[in-house]
C-alpha positions as CSV (number, residue, x, y, z in Angstrom):
1,X,88.5,70.7,41.7
2,X,89.4,70.5,45.4
3,X,92.8,72.0,44.6
4,X,91.2,74.9,42.9
5,X,88.9,75.7,45.9
6,X,91.8,75.3,48.3
7,X,94.0,77.6,46.3
8,X,91.3,80.3,46.0
9,X,90.7,80.0,49.8
10,X,94.4,80.5,50.6
11,X,94.6,83.5,48.2
12,X,91.6,85.1,49.9
13,X,93.1,84.6,53.4
14,X,96.4,86.1,52.2
15,X,94.6,89.1,50.7
16,X,92.7,89.8,54.0
17,X,95.8,89.4,56.1
18,X,98.3,91.5,54.1
19,X,96.4,93.8,51.7
20,X,93.1,94.7,53.2
21,X,93.3,98.1,55.0
22,X,91.2,98.5,58.1
23,X,89.0,101.5,58.1
24,X,89.4,103.7,61.2
25,X,86.3,103.5,63.4
26,X,84.6,106.9,64.0
27,X,82.4,107.0,67.0
28,X,81.1,109.3,69.7
29,X,83.4,107.8,72.4
30,X,86.6,108.0,70.4
31,X,89.2,110.3,71.9
32,X,90.7,113.0,69.7
33,X,94.4,112.9,69.0
34,X,94.5,116.7,69.1
35,X,97.5,118.3,70.7
36,X,96.8,120.1,74.0
37,X,98.7,122.9,75.7
38,X,98.6,124.3,79.2
39,X,97.7,128.0,79.7
40,X,100.6,129.9,81.2
41,X,98.3,132.0,83.4
42,X,95.6,129.7,84.8
43,X,96.8,126.2,83.9
44,X,93.7,125.2,81.9
45,X,94.5,122.8,79.0
46,X,93.2,123.9,75.5
47,X,93.8,122.7,72.0
48,X,96.8,124.1,70.3
49,X,94.5,125.4,67.5
50,X,92.4,127.5,69.9
51,X,95.3,128.7,72.1
52,X,96.7,132.2,71.9
53,X,100.5,132.5,71.7
54,X,102.5,135.4,73.1
55,X,106.3,135.5,73.7
56,X,106.5,131.7,73.2
57,X,103.8,131.0,75.9
58,X,100.3,129.6,75.3
59,X,97.1,131.2,76.8
60,X,93.6,129.7,76.8
61,X,91.7,133.0,76.3
62,X,92.2,136.7,75.5
63,X,91.5,137.4,79.2
64,X,94.5,135.3,80.3
65,X,96.6,136.9,77.6
66,X,95.7,140.4,78.8
67,X,96.4,139.5,82.5
68,X,99.8,137.9,81.8
């Protein structure tokens, strides 16, 4: 009986070490891994999804794009 309990305990430990995937923690203080680019006109950093691109350069707003 003791061998069975020990074997099950070892298998559970092996499962948690090798097969259990950790869930990513999502919290308010967690930093985003979003790519940031610098505006070619004013130097402000903005996310690449929100940036405007013209002639291979990134701009933070339409105003900076107009003033290039």
